[in-house]
C-alpha positions in Angstrom: 14.5 -10.0 20.2 14.4 -11.1 16.6 14.4 -14.8 17.7 11.3 -14.2 19.9 9.5 -12.3 17.2 10.3 -15.1 14.7 8.8 -17.7 17.1 5.7 -15.5 17.3 5.0 -15.7 13.6 2.9 -18.9 13.7 0.8 -17.4 16.5 -0.5 -14.3 14.6 -3.2 -13.8 12.0 -2.4 -15.4 8.7 -2.6 -12.1 6.8 0.0 -10.4 9.0 3.5 -9.6 7.9 6.5 -8.7 10.1 9.6 -7.5 8.4 12.9 -6.4 10.0 16.5 -5.4 9.2 19.3 -5.0 11.7 20.5 -1.4 11.0 23.2 -1.4 13.7 24.7 -4.7 14.7 28.4 -4.0 15.4 31.5 -3.4 13.3 33.7 -6.4 14.1 33.3 -10.1 15.1 33.9 -11.1 18.7 33.1 -7.6 19.9 29.8 -6.8 21.6 28.7 -3.4 20.4 27.5 -0.8 22.9 24.5 -0.1 20.8 22.3 -2.3 18.5 19.4 -1.2 16.4 16.7 -3.0 14.5 14.1 -1.6 12.1 10.6 -3.3 12.0 7.5 -3.2 9.8 4.4 -4.7 11.4 1.5 -5.1 8.9 -2.0 -6.4 8.7 -5.1 -5.3 6.8 -6.8 -4.3 10.1 -5.5 -1.3 12.1 -6.5 -2.9 15.5 -4.5 -6.0 14.7 -1.5 -4.0 13.8 -1.6 -2.2 17.1 -1.9 -5.5 19.0 1.0 -7.1 17.1 3.1 -4.0 17.6 2.6 -4.2 21.4 3.8 -7.9 21.3 6.9 -6.9 19.3 7.7 -4.2 21.9 7.3 -6.8 24.6 9.8 -9.0 22.8 12.3 -6.1 22.8 11.7 -5.4 26.5 12.1 -9.1 27.3 15.4 -9.3 25.4 16.6 -6.2 27.3 15.8 -7.9 30.6 17.6 -11.1 29.6 20.7 -9.2 28.6 20.6 -6.6 31.3 20.5 -3.8 28.8 18.1 -0.9 28.1 15.7 -0.6 25.2 14.0 2.4 23.6 11.8 2.5 20.6 10.2 5.0 18.3 7.2 4.8 16.0 8.3 6.3 12.7 5.2 5.6 10.6 1.8 4.0 10.6 -1.2 3.7 8.2 -4.9 2.8 8.4 -6.3 0.3 6.0 -8.1 1.6 2.9 -11.9 2.1 3.5 -13.4 2.0 0.0 -16.4 4.2 -0.7 -18.6 2.3 -3.1 -20.6 5.3 -4.0 -17.4 6.8 -5.4 -16.0 3.5 -6.6 -18.9 2.7 -8.8 -18.9 6.3 -10.3 -15.2 5.9 -11.1 -15.8 2.6 -12.7 -18.5 4.1 -14.8 -16.2 6.8 -16.0 -13.5 4.2 -16.7 -15.9 2.2 -18.9 -16.8 5.3 -20.8 -13.1 6.0 -21.6 -12.3 2.5 -22.5 -9.0 0.5 -22.3 -5.5 1.3 -23.6 -4.5 0.6 -27.2 -0.8 0.0 -27.9 0.9 1.1 -31.2 2.7 -1.5 -33.3 6.0 -0.4 -31.7 4.6 -0.6 -28.2 3.2 -4.1 -29.0 6.6 -5.2 -30.2 8.3 -3.8 -27.1 5.6 -5.3 -24.8 6.1 -8.7 -26.3 9.9 -8.5 -25.5 9.1 -7.6 -21.9 6.3 -10.3 -21.8 8.7 -13.0 -22.9 10.9 -12.4 -19.9 8.0 -12.8 -17.4 7.7 -16.0 -15.3 4.2 -17.5 -15.5 2.4 -14.2 -16.3 -1.3 -14.2 -15.3 -2.3 -11.9 -18.2 -1.5 -11.4 -21.9 -0.4 -8.5 -24.1 -3.7 -7.1 -25.2 -5.5 -7.4 -21.9 -4.8 -3.7 -21.3 -7.6 -2.9 -23.8 -10.2 -4.6 -21.5 -12.0 -2.9 -18.6 -12.5 -5.5 -15.8 -15.9 -5.9 -14.2 -16.5 -3.8 -11.1 -14.9 -5.5 -8.0 -13.5 -4.3 -4.7 -10.0 -5.9 -4.3 -7.7 -5.9 -1.3 -4.1 -5.0 -1.9 -1.1 -5.9 0.2 0.7 -2.6 0.1 0.6 0.2 2.7 -0.4 3.8 1.9 -1.4 6.9 3.8 -4.4 7.2 1.5 -5.9 4.7 4.0 -5.8 7.5 6.7 -7.5 9.8 4.3 -10.2 7.3 3.5 -11.4 7.1 7.1 -11.8 10.9 7.2 -13.4 11.7 3.8 -15.0 9.6 1.2 -12.3 8.0 -1.0 -12.2 6.0 -4.1 -9.4 4.5 -6.3 -8.7 2.5 -9.3 -5.9 1.0 -11.4 -4.8 1.6 -15.0 -2.3 -0.4 -17.0 1.1 1.4 -16.9 3.1 -1.9 -17.3 3.0 -4.8 -19.7 0.1 -7.1 -18.6 1.3 -9.8 -16.3 4.1 -7.8 -14.8 4.9 -8.1 -11.1 5.4 -5.0 -9.0 8.9 -4.1 -7.8 10.4 -5.7 -10.9 12.7 -4.5 -13.6 10.0 -5.2 -16.1 7.8 -2.7 -14.3 10.5 -0.1 -14.5 11.3 -0.9 -18.2 7.7 -0.2 -19.3 6.5 2.4 -16.8 8.9 5.0 -18.0 7.9 4.7 -21.7 4.9 5.7 -23.7 3.2 2.6 -22.3 3.3 4.1 -18.8 2.3 7.6 -20.1 -0.8 6.2 -21.7 -1.9 4.6 -18.5 -1.2 7.8 -16.6 -3.2 9.8 -19.1 -6.1 7.5 -18.9 -6.1 7.7 -15.1 -6.0 11.5 -15.3 -9.0 11.6 -17.7 -11.0 9.3 -15.4 -10.2 11.4 -12.4 -11.3 14.5 -14.3 -14.5 13.0 -15.5 -15.3 11.8 -11.9 -14.5 15.2 -10.3 -16.7 17.0 -12.9 -19.6 14.6 -12.3 -19.3 15.2 -8.5 -19.1 18.9 -8.9 -22.3 19.0 -11.0 -24.2 16.5 -8.8 -24.1 17.3 -5.1 -26.3 14.3 -4.4 -23.2 12.1 -4.9 -21.4 14.0 -2.1 -24.3 13.5 0.2 -24.6 9.8 -0.6 -20.8 9.3 -0.2 -20.7 11.0 3.1 -23.6 8.9 4.4 -21.8 5.7 3.4 -18.6 6.9 5.2 -20.5 7.6 8.4 -22.3 4.2 8.1 -19.0 2.3 7.7 -17.0 4.2 10.4 -19.8 4.6 12.9 -21.0 7.9 14.4 -18.7 7.5 17.4 -15.6 7.0 15.3 -12.7 9.3 16.2 -9.6 9.3 14.1 -6.1 9.2 15.7 -2.9 8.7 13.7 -0.9 5.6 14.2 2.4 7.5 13.9 2.0 9.3 17.2 2.8 12.9 17.7 6.4 13.0 16.6 7.8 15.2 13.8 8.2 13.4 10.4 11.5 11.6 10.2 12.5 13.3 7.0 16.1 12.2 7.1 15.7 8.7 8.6 17.8 7.1 5.9 20.8 9.2 6.8 21.2 7.6 10.2 
């Protein structure tokens, strides 16, 4: 199966990602196990493409089972929609972020940040950039989040604040080293303040709610009907124990 999926990679949209790990592959060499198991992630910014790619991965599994005269079963454990940004809310959030301003480090934080910064490989930003608020821009991330599902049902907006040393890569030790310090707390506090300011503005100005809902309906279409990608199974709360 994995061989077939790997051959499929150059025949799928460029933005797609297919990750896998063999979770059960036998206990000893030269012994064919009675059961094998593989865990897949199928990803793309567009929900429809994810569903199409997933069907092809399932066909690869079924083909492998036919070729080896074995049986195959599969289970969908999780699935997300892509984020649908609501610009009515996004622009309001950005306005509140501009009002609050960037993050200023203390002398001790600057010294610590420089130590972290010196360990980065080709950083794209510099210490001090956390004080700047970037111009308004909708960006496309490469992570997966169930906030995407929320955004197709109710108007949703989001933003980023600096909780790491500028230039830090996600999933790195440098992110951990800064995020748990006062540097991370300052970014978290700024985010909380911006969310409060935004919520207060919406509460006092119902026209924002009306405009945001109109935008959501325009983007999803009047005939849009939400259905979850994870099927109707119970949440696999203990999936790591198997």
